[in-house]
C-alpha positions as CSV (number, residue, x, y, z in Angstrom):
1,X,10.5,-99.1,21.9
2,X,7.6,-97.1,20.8
3,X,4.7,-97.1,23.3
4,X,1.3,-95.0,22.1
5,X,-0.8,-93.9,25.2
6,X,-4.3,-93.8,23.8
7,X,-8.2,-93.9,25.1
8,X,-11.8,-94.5,23.5
9,X,-12.6,-91.1,25.3
10,X,-11.1,-87.9,26.5
11,X,-11.0,-87.1,30.3
12,X,-9.5,-90.6,31.2
13,X,-6.2,-89.4,32.2
14,X,-4.2,-90.5,29.0
15,X,-1.7,-87.4,29.0
16,X,-1.1,-88.1,32.9
17,X,0.1,-91.6,32.4
18,X,2.3,-90.5,29.1
19,X,3.9,-87.8,31.0
20,X,4.6,-89.5,34.4
21,X,5.8,-92.4,32.2
22,X,7.9,-89.8,30.7
23,X,9.2,-88.0,33.8
24,X,10.3,-91.4,35.6
25,X,12.4,-92.6,32.7
26,X,13.9,-88.7,32.3
27,X,17.4,-90.0,32.9
28,X,17.3,-92.0,30.1
29,X,17.3,-91.3,26.6
30,X,13.4,-90.3,25.9
31,X,11.0,-88.6,23.5
32,X,8.1,-87.5,23.7
33,X,5.7,-87.0,20.8
34,X,2.3,-85.1,21.8
35,X,0.3,-86.1,18.9
36,X,-3.2,-84.9,20.3
37,X,-2.6,-81.6,18.0
38,X,-6.2,-80.4,18.3
39,X,-5.9,-79.7,22.0
40,X,-2.1,-80.4,23.0
41,X,-1.7,-80.1,26.6
42,X,1.3,-82.3,27.6
43,X,3.5,-79.1,27.5
44,X,1.6,-77.7,30.7
45,X,3.2,-80.8,32.5
46,X,6.4,-81.3,31.1
47,X,7.3,-77.8,30.8
48,X,9.8,-78.1,28.0
49,X,11.8,-75.6,27.0
50,X,10.6,-74.4,23.3
51,X,13.8,-74.0,21.0
52,X,12.0,-73.9,17.5
53,X,9.0,-74.0,16.0
54,X,7.6,-74.0,12.1
55,X,4.5,-74.2,10.2
56,X,3.6,-77.3,8.5
57,X,2.0,-77.6,5.0
58,X,0.0,-80.1,3.1
59,X,-1.1,-80.5,-0.3
60,X,-4.0,-79.0,-2.0
61,X,-4.8,-79.4,-6.0
62,X,-4.4,-76.4,-8.2
63,X,-6.0,-76.7,-11.1
64,X,-4.7,-75.1,-14.8
65,X,-8.1,-74.5,-16.8
66,X,-6.3,-73.9,-19.9
67,X,-5.2,-77.5,-20.3
68,X,-8.2,-79.4,-18.2
69,X,-10.3,-80.9,-20.7
70,X,-13.0,-81.2,-17.7
71,X,-13.0,-85.6,-18.2
72,X,-14.0,-85.7,-14.4
73,X,-11.4,-88.7,-13.6
74,X,-10.4,-86.3,-10.7
75,X,-13.1,-86.1,-9.1
76,X,-14.1,-89.4,-9.3
77,X,-11.6,-90.5,-7.6
78,X,-11.8,-88.3,-4.5
79,X,-13.8,-90.0,-2.2
80,X,-14.0,-86.7,0.1
81,X,-15.6,-84.3,-2.3
82,X,-12.7,-82.4,-2.4
83,X,-12.3,-81.5,-6.3
84,X,-15.9,-81.7,-8.1
85,X,-15.7,-80.9,-12.3
86,X,-18.3,-79.0,-13.9
87,X,-18.9,-78.4,-17.9
88,X,-16.1,-75.9,-18.0
89,X,-14.7,-75.5,-14.8
90,X,-13.1,-77.4,-11.6
91,X,-14.2,-76.6,-7.9
92,X,-11.6,-77.3,-5.4
93,X,-12.7,-77.0,-1.7
94,X,-9.4,-77.4,0.6
95,X,-10.8,-77.8,3.7
96,X,-12.3,-81.1,2.7
97,X,-8.5,-82.5,0.6
98,X,-6.8,-85.4,3.0
99,X,-4.0,-84.3,0.8
100,X,-3.3,-87.9,-1.2
101,X,-2.6,-86.1,-4.4
102,X,-4.6,-88.7,-6.4
103,X,-5.9,-86.2,-8.5
104,X,-2.8,-85.1,-9.1
105,X,-1.5,-88.4,-10.4
106,X,-4.4,-89.5,-12.1
107,X,-4.9,-86.3,-14.3
108,X,-4.1,-87.5,-18.3
109,X,-3.3,-84.0,-19.3
110,X,-1.3,-83.1,-16.2
111,X,-3.6,-80.1,-15.6
112,X,-3.4,-80.7,-11.5
113,X,-0.3,-79.2,-9.7
114,X,0.7,-79.1,-6.2
115,X,-0.7,-76.2,-4.0
116,X,0.3,-76.0,-0.4
117,X,-1.8,-74.8,2.7
118,X,-0.5,-74.5,5.9
119,X,-2.4,-76.9,8.7
120,X,-0.6,-76.2,11.6
121,X,2.9,-76.0,13.2
122,X,5.4,-78.3,15.0
123,X,7.2,-77.2,18.2
124,X,10.4,-78.9,19.4
125,X,12.6,-78.4,22.4
126,X,13.6,-80.2,25.9
127,X,12.5,-80.6,29.3
128,X,15.4,-81.8,31.3
129,X,16.9,-84.8,29.2
130,X,13.6,-85.5,27.6
131,X,13.1,-84.7,23.6
132,X,9.5,-83.1,23.4
133,X,7.5,-82.3,19.9
134,X,4.0,-81.2,19.8
135,X,1.7,-80.3,17.0
136,X,-1.0,-77.8,17.2
137,X,-3.6,-77.7,14.6
138,X,-4.6,-74.3,12.9
139,X,-7.6,-73.1,14.2
140,X,-10.6,-74.0,11.8
141,X,-8.7,-77.1,10.1
142,X,-10.4,-79.9,10.0
143,X,-7.8,-82.4,9.1
144,X,-5.6,-83.7,11.6
145,X,-3.6,-86.8,10.4
146,X,-1.4,-84.7,8.5
147,X,0.4,-82.8,11.1
148,X,0.3,-85.8,13.3
149,X,1.8,-87.7,10.4
150,X,4.5,-85.2,10.2
151,X,5.2,-84.8,13.8
152,X,6.2,-88.5,13.8
153,X,7.9,-88.4,11.2
154,X,10.2,-85.7,12.7
155,X,10.1,-87.0,16.1
156,X,10.9,-90.9,14.6
157,X,13.5,-90.0,11.9
158,X,17.0,-91.4,12.9
159,X,15.5,-91.8,16.5
160,X,17.6,-93.9,18.9
161,X,15.6,-93.1,22.0
162,X,15.5,-95.8,24.3
163,X,11.9,-94.9,24.7
164,X,9.7,-92.8,22.7
165,X,6.2,-91.8,23.9
166,X,3.0,-90.5,21.7
167,X,-0.1,-89.2,23.5
168,X,-2.6,-89.8,21.0
169,X,-5.9,-88.1,20.3
170,X,-8.8,-89.6,22.2
171,X,-11.7,-91.8,20.4
172,X,-10.9,-94.0,17.6
173,X,-10.8,-92.4,14.6
174,X,-8.5,-91.3,12.0
175,X,-6.5,-89.1,14.1
176,X,-6.2,-91.8,16.6
177,X,-5.4,-94.3,14.2
178,X,-2.7,-92.4,12.6
179,X,-0.8,-91.7,15.8
180,X,-0.9,-95.2,17.0
181,X,0.4,-97.3,14.1
182,X,3.9,-98.4,13.6
183,X,4.0,-98.3,17.7
184,X,5.5,-101.4,19.6
185,X,2.4,-101.4,22.0
186,X,-0.7,-99.4,23.3
187,X,-2.0,-98.3,26.7
188,X,-5.4,-98.0,26.7
189,X,-6.3,-95.6,29.4
190,X,-10.0,-96.2,31.0
191,X,-12.5,-95.4,34.2
192,X,-14.7,-97.8,35.4
193,X,-17.7,-96.2,34.5
194,X,-20.4,-97.4,31.1
195,X,-19.3,-94.6,29.4
196,X,-15.6,-95.7,29.9
197,X,-15.9,-99.8,29.5
198,X,-18.1,-98.7,26.1
199,X,-15.3,-96.5,24.3
200,X,-12.7,-98.8,25.9
201,X,-14.4,-101.8,23.8
202,X,-14.4,-99.8,20.6
203,X,-10.6,-99.1,21.1
204,X,-10.1,-102.5,21.9
205,X,-11.3,-103.3,18.5
206,X,-9.5,-101.1,16.8
207,X,-5.7,-102.0,18.3
208,X,-6.6,-105.4,17.3
209,X,-7.4,-104.8,13.8
210,X,-4.3,-102.9,13.4
211,X,-2.5,-106.0,15.1
212,X,-0.6,-103.8,18.0
213,X,0.0,-105.6,21.0
214,X,-1.6,-103.6,24.2
215,X,-2.9,-103.5,27.7
216,X,-4.9,-101.4,29.7
217,X,-4.5,-98.6,32.3
218,X,-7.7,-98.1,34.7
219,X,-7.7,-94.6,35.8
220,X,-9.8,-93.4,39.0
221,X,-9.8,-97.5,39.7
222,X,-11.5,-96.9,43.3
223,X,-14.9,-95.2,41.9
224,X,-17.7,-97.1,39.7
225,X,-18.1,-100.9,38.9
226,X,-15.9,-103.9,38.4
227,X,-17.5,-104.2,34.7
228,X,-14.2,-102.9,33.4
229,X,-12.0,-105.8,34.9
230,X,-14.9,-108.3,34.5
231,X,-14.6,-107.8,30.4
232,X,-10.7,-107.6,30.4
233,X,-10.6,-110.8,32.5
234,X,-13.4,-112.3,29.5
235,X,-11.1,-110.8,26.8
236,X,-7.4,-111.7,27.9
237,X,-6.5,-108.3,28.1
238,X,-3.8,-107.0,30.8
239,X,-4.5,-104.6,33.5
240,X,-1.2,-103.5,33.8
241,X,-1.7,-100.6,36.5
242,X,-4.8,-98.9,38.5
243,X,-4.7,-95.2,39.8
244,X,-7.0,-94.9,42.5
245,X,-9.5,-91.6,42.8
246,X,-6.8,-89.6,45.1
247,X,-8.3,-85.7,45.5
248,X,-4.4,-85.0,45.8
249,X,-4.3,-86.2,42.6
250,X,-6.2,-84.2,41.4
251,X,-5.3,-80.9,43.2
252,X,-1.8,-81.7,41.8
253,X,-3.2,-82.3,38.2
254,X,-5.2,-78.8,38.3
255,X,-1.9,-77.2,39.2
256,X,-0.2,-78.5,36.1
257,X,2.3,-80.8,38.6
258,X,3.3,-84.5,37.7
259,X,2.3,-87.0,40.3
260,X,5.6,-88.7,40.4
261,X,6.9,-85.0,41.2
262,X,4.4,-84.3,43.8
263,X,3.4,-87.4,44.9
264,X,6.6,-89.8,45.4
265,X,4.0,-92.4,46.9
266,X,3.2,-92.9,43.2
267,X,6.3,-92.8,41.2
268,X,6.4,-96.5,42.3
269,X,3.6,-97.3,40.0
270,X,4.6,-95.6,36.9
271,X,8.1,-97.6,37.5
272,X,6.6,-101.1,37.9
273,X,4.5,-100.2,34.8
274,X,7.6,-99.4,32.9
275,X,9.2,-102.7,33.9
276,X,6.2,-104.7,32.7
277,X,6.5,-103.0,29.5
278,X,10.0,-103.6,28.9
279,X,9.1,-107.5,30.1
280,X,6.5,-107.6,27.3
281,X,8.8,-106.3,24.9
282,X,11.4,-108.8,26.0
283,X,9.0,-111.6,25.7
284,X,7.4,-110.5,22.1
285,X,11.3,-110.6,20.6
286,X,11.8,-113.6,21.9
287,X,8.8,-115.2,20.3
288,X,9.6,-113.8,17.1
289,X,12.9,-115.1,17.2
């Protein structure tokens, strides 16, 4: 079961949800992938023992000007402006390249070969029985999807874990889509504020386009208004968990402590959430069969 935890905006508590779900299932076979590679912070709470880390490289075009005919097909293909053909030169802008290799494949004289650049690192270790991986994007690097893709490739390849949790980046842009695609279910974490509702609607639209089943978690549920619940009811979206605005939760968070460890009264909330997810996966399987 692959569960992605996402949110339309930052600061809603998705890492809190993801890490506590991992912890309450820590006696099972669990894999945790922190794909928020621009600002990974799940390690602050799960405190894994990192056993190894390695750099990740991605494709950038390398042009042999002795072969190039300056036909311009590569620059016509590249929608990101990463390669520009001039009269007698070709300019490459690595920071704009998405690593698709389209320019290399379309070149009629094979003047473009594979260059590489380092975009970040992946670290792997264990937090108790939880297998842990996260990516850290190199400072100044603009393209996070290739690193997210590699974290998932390493983490999912041959994986037999009963539960795989993906902590996604915030928002609804390319990095989030890269993180959540292929998941069995997406948990959208929001808060009962006008901003929370606005960005929740964007996130709902995103997962509906991707065709992934999803549900909502309302954090700081005892504040704000009831518009999030009204929206979810009108759209037939299940609200799977409500986390109250509790000062003790904030204190535990500020210390890098997990709610399920520091505040046992909340452990049952996440255990119930996991049971709801299992039941939904079971019902989806029955429908497919």
